[in-house]
C-alpha positions as a printed NumPy array, in Angstrom:
array([[   0.061,  -86.38 , -142.803],
       [   1.823,  -89.733, -142.33 ],
       [  -1.168,  -91.895, -143.278],
       [  -3.209,  -90.883, -146.295],
       [  -6.971,  -91.243, -146.656],
       [  -8.152,  -94.166, -148.778],
       [ -10.397,  -92.587, -151.394],
       [ -12.876,  -94.005, -153.894],
       [ -14.093,  -92.23 , -157.004],
       [ -17.669,  -92.849, -158.145],
       [ -18.079,  -92.374, -161.884],
       [ -14.323,  -92.737, -162.312],
       [ -14.38 ,  -93.325, -166.082],
       [ -16.373,  -90.161, -166.906],
       [ -15.196,  -86.598, -167.484],
       [ -15.373,  -85.423, -163.863],
       [ -14.075,  -88.755, -162.586],
       [ -11.032,  -88.476, -164.82 ],
       [ -10.372,  -84.97 , -163.515],
       [ -10.481,  -86.351, -159.951],
       [  -7.95 ,  -89.013, -160.947],
       [  -5.671,  -86.433, -162.535],
       [  -5.808,  -83.961, -159.634],
       [  -5.253,  -86.648, -156.984],
       [  -2.272,  -88.269, -158.687],
       [   0.167,  -86.532, -156.322],
       [  -2.143,  -85.366, -153.539],
       [  -0.341,  -85.392, -150.167],
       [  -3.429,  -86.384, -148.114],
       [  -5.543,  -88.547, -150.405],
       [  -4.748,  -91.835, -152.154],
       [  -7.004,  -93.447, -154.735],
       [  -7.724,  -97.015, -153.66 ],
       [ -11.031,  -97.662, -155.473],
       [ -12.253,  -96.647, -158.92 ],
       [ -15.986,  -97.247, -159.32 ],
       [ -18.194,  -97.007, -162.375],
       [ -21.062,  -98.72 , -164.154],
       [ -21.578, -102.473, -164.281],
       [ -20.405, -102.274, -167.905],
       [ -16.927, -101.144, -166.781],
       [ -16.671, -103.285, -163.635],
       [ -13.945, -105.928, -163.721],
       [ -11.813, -104.184, -166.332],
       [  -8.61 , -102.377, -165.519],
       [  -8.969,  -98.603, -165.438],
       [  -6.957,  -98.25 , -168.643],
       [  -9.217, -100.788, -170.397],
       [ -12.447,  -99.201, -169.168],
       [ -11.566,  -95.545, -169.765],
       [ -11.324,  -93.418, -172.884],
       [  -8.753,  -91.03 , -171.457],
       [  -8.992,  -87.612, -173.092],
       [  -6.821,  -85.357, -170.912],
       [  -3.697,  -83.857, -172.466],
       [  -1.799,  -85.248, -169.466],
       [  -1.176,  -89.014, -169.517],
       [  -3.192,  -91.34 , -167.316],
       [  -1.343,  -91.661, -163.975],
       [   0.642,  -94.877, -164.048],
       [  -0.454,  -96.075, -160.617],
       [  -4.149,  -96.204, -161.569],
       [  -3.814,  -97.908, -164.938],
       [  -4.054, -101.451, -163.556],
       [  -6.582, -100.827, -160.787],
       [  -9.664, -102.998, -161.363],
       [ -12.801, -100.921, -161.721],
       [ -15.514, -101.779, -159.23 ],
       [ -19.284, -101.548, -159.577],
       [ -20.431,  -98.17 , -158.228],
       [ -23.564,  -99.785, -156.799],
       [ -21.501, -102.006, -154.513],
       [ -19.595, -100.94 , -151.406],
       [ -15.883, -100.139, -151.277],
       [ -13.366, -100.305, -148.429],
       [ -12.485,  -96.588, -148.325],
       [ -12.479,  -93.679, -145.888],
       [ -14.701,  -91.568, -148.185],
       [ -15.688,  -91.184, -151.829],
       [ -15.756,  -88.402, -154.391],
       [ -18.734,  -88.587, -156.726],
       [ -18.484,  -87.641, -160.38 ],
       [ -21.627,  -89.598, -161.212],
       [ -24.188,  -88.424, -163.721],
       [ -27.264,  -86.942, -162.073],
       [ -29.44 ,  -89.702, -163.545],
       [ -27.958,  -92.184, -161.036],
       [ -26.084,  -90.052, -158.491],
       [ -28.874,  -89.361, -156.032],
       [ -29.638,  -92.97 , -155.148],
       [ -26.055,  -94.253, -155.2  ],
       [ -24.685,  -91.397, -153.092],
       [ -27.4  ,  -91.918, -150.469],
       [ -26.577,  -95.637, -150.369],
       [ -22.908,  -94.908, -149.647],
       [ -23.769,  -92.41 , -146.916],
       [ -26.171,  -94.976, -145.398],
       [ -23.28 ,  -97.448, -145.242],
       [ -21.298,  -94.944, -143.165],
       [ -19.102,  -93.703, -146.036],
       [ -18.922,  -89.898, -146.462],
       [ -19.69 ,  -88.624, -149.972],
       [ -18.204,  -85.456, -151.476],
       [ -20.377,  -84.942, -154.529],
       [ -20.153,  -82.959, -157.731],
       [ -23.686,  -83.976, -158.786],
       [ -26.737,  -81.736, -158.462],
       [ -29.093,  -84.232, -156.799],
       [ -28.633,  -83.34 , -153.113],
       [ -27.46 ,  -79.711, -153.424],
       [ -30.644,  -77.986, -152.314],
       [ -31.637,  -80.373, -149.523],
       [ -32.078,  -78.628, -146.18 ],
       [ -29.466,  -80.674, -144.312],
       [ -26.819,  -80.921, -147.064],
       [ -24.057,  -78.307, -147.261],
       [ -23.714,  -76.685, -150.692],
       [ -20.141,  -75.664, -150.076],
       [ -17.46 ,  -73.282, -151.289],
       [ -15.13 ,  -73.089, -148.256],
       [ -14.076,  -69.482, -148.914],
       [ -17.727,  -68.413, -149.195],
       [ -19.79 ,  -70.305, -146.603],
       [ -17.48 ,  -72.407, -144.383],
       [ -19.972,  -72.336, -141.493],
       [ -22.501,  -74.303, -143.576],
       [ -20.522,  -77.523, -142.978],
       [ -22.33 ,  -77.815, -139.639],
       [ -25.445,  -78.848, -141.593],
       [ -23.77 ,  -82.278, -141.636],
       [ -24.754,  -82.623, -137.979],
       [ -28.425,  -82.623, -139.053],
       [ -28.05 ,  -85.637, -141.347],
       [ -29.25 ,  -89.036, -140.2  ],
       [ -26.995,  -91.41 , -142.077],
       [ -25.381,  -94.25 , -140.138],
       [ -21.934,  -94.065, -138.584],
       [ -19.619,  -91.576, -140.271],
       [ -21.807,  -91.235, -143.367],
       [ -22.878,  -87.865, -144.769],
       [ -23.188,  -85.979, -148.07 ],
       [ -21.56 ,  -82.653, -148.974],
       [ -21.962,  -81.077, -152.412],
       [ -20.206,  -78.453, -154.487],
       [ -22.231,  -76.107, -156.73 ],
       [ -22.836,  -76.006, -160.453],
       [ -19.657,  -74.982, -162.283],
       [ -21.005,  -71.612, -163.434],
       [ -22.567,  -70.927, -160.038],
       [ -19.077,  -71.234, -158.565],
       [ -17.758,  -68.434, -160.771],
       [ -20.764,  -66.227, -160.065],
       [ -20.656,  -66.659, -156.294],
       [ -16.881,  -66.362, -155.917],
       [ -17.007,  -63.051, -157.802],
       [ -19.993,  -61.794, -155.779],
       [ -18.774,  -62.846, -152.311],
       [ -16.428,  -59.858, -151.753],
       [ -19.189,  -57.477, -152.869],
       [ -21.856,  -59.109, -150.745],
       [ -19.648,  -58.902, -147.652],
       [ -18.645,  -55.281, -148.275],
       [ -21.941,  -53.778, -149.447],
       [ -24.789,  -56.286, -149.72 ],
       [ -26.375,  -57.556, -152.938],
       [ -29.757,  -56.341, -154.154],
       [ -30.069,  -57.753, -157.715],
       [ -27.917,  -59.613, -160.242],
       [ -28.136,  -60.229, -163.992],
       [ -25.901,  -63.009, -165.326],
       [ -24.946,  -64.007, -168.872],
       [ -22.661,  -67.033, -169.207],
       [ -20.376,  -68.109, -172.048],
       [ -19.737,  -71.727, -171.12 ],
       [ -16.917,  -73.952, -172.335],
       [ -17.352,  -77.266, -174.122],
       [ -15.718,  -79.301, -171.355],
       [ -18.707,  -78.423, -169.183],
       [ -20.834,  -80.679, -171.385],
       [ -18.733,  -83.755, -170.542],
       [ -17.509,  -86.317, -173.05 ],
       [ -18.329,  -86.711, -175.935],
       [ -20.216,  -83.482, -175.268],
       [ -21.584,  -81.194, -177.985],
       [ -21.506,  -82.252, -181.647],
       [ -18.903,  -80.37 , -183.688],
       [ -21.586,  -79.524, -186.259],
       [ -23.594,  -77.824, -183.511],
       [ -20.808,  -75.728, -181.984],
       [ -18.056,  -74.916, -184.504],
       [ -18.468,  -71.305, -185.577],
       [ -21.607,  -71.13 , -183.472],
       [ -23.091,  -70.14 , -180.109],
       [ -25.879,  -72.255, -178.595],
       [ -28.076,  -70.062, -176.347],
       [ -29.463,  -72.934, -174.288],
       [ -28.021,  -75.39 , -171.734],
       [ -30.652,  -77.618, -170.183],
       [ -31.301,  -76.895, -166.498],
       [ -28.408,  -74.482, -166.2  ],
       [ -30.256,  -71.21 , -165.809],
       [ -32.351,  -72.519, -162.926],
       [ -29.24 ,  -73.699, -161.035],
       [ -27.474,  -70.358, -161.396],
       [ -30.6  ,  -68.466, -160.35 ],
       [ -31.154,  -70.537, -157.183],
       [ -27.876,  -72.009, -155.877],
       [ -26.271,  -68.618, -155.027],
       [ -29.214,  -67.876, -152.746],
       [ -28.284,  -70.868, -150.578],
       [ -24.528,  -70.315, -150.786],
       [ -24.817,  -66.667, -149.725],
       [ -27.592,  -67.385, -147.227],
       [ -27.304,  -67.114, -143.46 ],
       [ -26.968,  -70.199, -141.263],
       [ -29.572,  -70.138, -138.487],
       [ -30.806,  -72.564, -135.877],
       [ -33.352,  -73.786, -138.407],
       [ -30.909,  -74.25 , -141.3  ],
       [ -29.96 ,  -71.877, -144.098],
       [ -32.013,  -68.726, -144.555],
       [ -31.699,  -68.1  , -148.285],
       [ -30.613,  -64.718, -149.594],
       [ -33.679,  -62.933, -150.951],
       [ -32.67 ,  -61.147, -154.164],
       [ -33.626,  -61.555, -157.836],
       [ -31.089,  -63.246, -160.128],
       [ -31.78 ,  -63.256, -163.873],
       [ -29.74 ,  -65.7  , -165.962],
       [ -29.033,  -66.412, -169.645],
       [ -26.685,  -69.294, -170.58 ],
       [ -24.742,  -69.911, -173.791],
       [ -22.469,  -72.747, -174.947],
       [ -19.475,  -71.389, -176.872],
       [ -16.563,  -73.013, -178.776],
       [ -14.025,  -72.688, -175.933],
       [ -12.404,  -75.795, -174.422],
       [ -12.036,  -74.807, -170.736],
       [ -13.238,  -71.791, -168.787],
       [ -16.673,  -70.303, -168.241],
       [ -16.784,  -66.547, -168.847],
       [ -19.529,  -64.74 , -166.924],
       [ -20.797,  -61.214, -167.591],
       [ -22.695,  -59.726, -164.658],
       [ -24.551,  -56.548, -163.816],
       [ -25.065,  -56.041, -160.082],
       [ -27.016,  -53.667, -157.873],
       [ -25.279,  -53.102, -154.52 ],
       [ -26.642,  -51.486, -151.39 ],
       [ -25.535,  -47.872, -151.099],
       [ -24.566,  -47.637, -154.782],
       [ -20.761,  -47.558, -154.164],
       [ -18.432,  -46.073, -156.783],
       [ -16.283,  -48.22 , -159.059],
       [ -13.008,  -47.669, -157.216],
       [ -14.556,  -48.637, -153.885],
       [ -15.922,  -51.833, -155.457],
       [ -12.558,  -52.633, -157.033],
       [ -10.788,  -52.261, -153.698],
       [ -13.349,  -54.539, -152.035],
       [ -12.473,  -57.265, -154.549],
       [  -8.728,  -56.767, -154.163],
       [  -8.909,  -56.581, -150.388],
       [ -11.014,  -59.69 , -149.79 ],
       [  -9.351,  -62.103, -147.365],
       [ -10.072,  -65.792, -147.772],
       [ -11.079,  -67.538, -144.522],
       [  -8.784,  -70.39 , -145.605],
       [  -5.619,  -68.292, -145.328],
       [  -3.145,  -69.924, -142.952],
       [  -4.848,  -73.336, -142.957],
       [  -2.288,  -74.885, -145.35 ],
       [  -4.881,  -76.813, -147.318],
       [  -3.11 ,  -78.336, -150.363],
       [  -5.784,  -77.27 , -152.864],
       [  -6.301,  -73.724, -151.588],
       [  -4.909,  -71.144, -154.05 ],
       [  -2.762,  -68.197, -152.963],
       [  -5.514,  -65.923, -154.275],
       [  -9.197,  -66.829, -154.033],
       [ -10.1  ,  -64.087, -156.527],
       [  -7.851,  -61.805, -158.558],
       [  -8.702,  -58.495, -160.2  ],
       [  -7.126,  -57.893, -163.62 ],
       [  -6.662,  -54.312, -164.836],
       [  -6.108,  -55.079, -168.524],
       [  -9.047,  -53.807, -170.608],
       [  -9.407,  -57.166, -172.404],
       [  -9.199,  -59.441, -169.339],
       [ -10.101,  -62.032, -168.226],
       [  -9.751,  -64.45 , -171.148],
       [  -9.937,  -68.264, -170.957],
       [  -6.749,  -68.872, -172.949],
       [  -4.698,  -66.463, -170.835],
       [  -6.146,  -66.673, -167.34 ],
       [  -8.106,  -69.888, -166.772],
       [  -5.198,  -71.685, -165.051],
       [  -4.562,  -68.958, -162.467],
       [  -3.924,  -70.59 , -159.112],
       [  -3.666,  -73.965, -160.865],
       [  -7.243,  -73.459, -161.997],
       [  -8.565,  -72.585, -158.522],
       [  -8.433,  -68.761, -158.714],
       [ -11.452,  -66.903, -160.106],
       [ -10.434,  -63.934, -162.261],
       [ -12.431,  -60.698, -162.402],
       [ -12.098,  -57.717, -164.744],
       [ -13.925,  -55.148, -166.865],
       [ -15.428,  -53.414, -163.82 ],
       [ -17.527,  -50.524, -165.135],
       [ -20.62 ,  -48.47 , -164.28 ],
       [ -23.922,  -50.037, -165.338],
       [ -26.698,  -47.552, -166.176],
       [ -29.35 ,  -50.054, -165.092],
       [ -28.06 ,  -51.876, -161.98 ],
       [ -25.019,  -49.839, -160.921],
       [ -21.936,  -51.905, -161.767],
       [ -20.972,  -54.536, -164.329],
       [ -18.021,  -56.892, -164.537],
       [ -16.686,  -60.068, -166.143],
       [ -15.568,  -63.17 , -164.234],
       [ -13.761,  -66.324, -165.378],
       [ -13.792,  -69.716, -163.664],
       [ -12.094,  -72.975, -164.659],
       [ -15.202,  -75.114, -164.903],
       [ -13.645,  -78.577, -164.447],
       [ -11.143,  -77.571, -161.722],
       [ -12.546,  -74.863, -159.41 ],
       [ -16.038,  -75.525, -160.769],
       [ -15.964,  -79.303, -160.347],
       [ -13.256,  -81.756, -159.223],
       [ -10.845,  -79.196, -157.766],
       [ -13.637,  -77.577, -155.783],
       [ -14.707,  -80.955, -154.405],
       [ -11.111,  -81.729, -153.424],
       [ -10.888,  -78.451, -151.531],
       [ -14.191,  -79.259, -149.823],
       [ -12.722,  -82.566, -148.654],
       [  -9.561,  -80.875, -147.39 ],
       [ -11.648,  -78.381, -145.434],
       [ -13.738,  -81.212, -143.982],
       [ -10.513,  -82.853, -142.8  ],
       [  -9.552,  -79.561, -141.134],
       [ -12.954,  -79.352, -139.431],
       [ -12.764,  -82.974, -138.248],
       [ -15.673,  -84.317, -140.317],
       [ -13.367,  -86.578, -142.372],
       [ -11.195,  -88.806, -140.213],
       [  -8.947,  -91.768, -140.87 ]])
C-alpha cells in the first residue's frame, strides 16, 4: 500500500489508546496523524499528556504530536476509539455523523441492531450491517467485543461450526491490565482473588449470542442458548484465562472435539492482513497449558490458546482458553477489524 491511511486515536492517553499507539508504530497500512483525548490533555504534546506505562518505550514519532480535543473533529480517514464508556457513545456517534468511520473498543454501540460486533474470523459477514447505518458520507461504527468475550467466542467458534452449541458455563480469571490504569488497588489484589467485575458477566453472557448469530434480511438472529458466567480478577498482568464447560449437539467424544479445534480454518487465510496471526486458535497438549506467562503472546498476542480438554460429567466437555486481553481482546482486535474493513472496501483512502 503506497499511501497509508491517516488514523486518529480517541482516548489516546488511556490504557487502550496507548496500546493502539504501540501496535501502530510500524503498521504498514495505518499512520497515526491525530491523537485525541480529554480537554484536560488537549494542547499538550503526547509525551507531556501521557503517563506511559508500557515496557516498550513510547514511539519517537508520536512524542511531539499535539493532543487534540476528542470532542472536536480531526482531519483523518478513520478513528480508533479507546474511550471510556462514560463518554464513548456520544463522541463516537458524533464522529460517524461527520462522515468519519469509527472502529471502537467501547461497549456503548456493541448490541445495536445495525452495528457489527466483529471478530473477522468468527462473523465476517456481519460487516454488511454497516449498510443499514444512516450516518452521513463515509461514516459508520464497528465494534469489537469485550476482552473476555473474545476468548470465549474464539474458543467456541470451531465447536459451534462442527457440532452446534447447546449450553455453556464460563468462569474467567481476568488479568489486572483489563482494569485499565491505575486499575485495581494493590491492597485489594495482591495475594487475593476478587470474584466480581462490574458489568462483565452480563457482557459475556450476551455478546456471544450476537457474534455467533445468523445474519438474516432483518439483521442478526441471535444464537439461542444459555450461557452462565462467573468473573474473577486475579493478580496476573496480562492474559485472561477462561474455564468452560460446554454441551454440544450429538455429544461428540473428546478426540473428535480436539480435531475440530485443530482443523479449524480461518476465513482470513490468504488475505495477507498484517494483523492476522498464522493460527487463529491453537490447541496445546501439555497437561498444564495454557498459562499466561508462557502462552499469552502466541501469534504476537493474537492467537487464542486452548487446552485441558476433558469430559465434563454435567455438560459433556470442559476446556481452558487463554486470550491476550489488551491485544486480541482490545486494540489488536480493533486493528484487525480495520484491516478487514479495508479488504471489504468499507475503509477507503
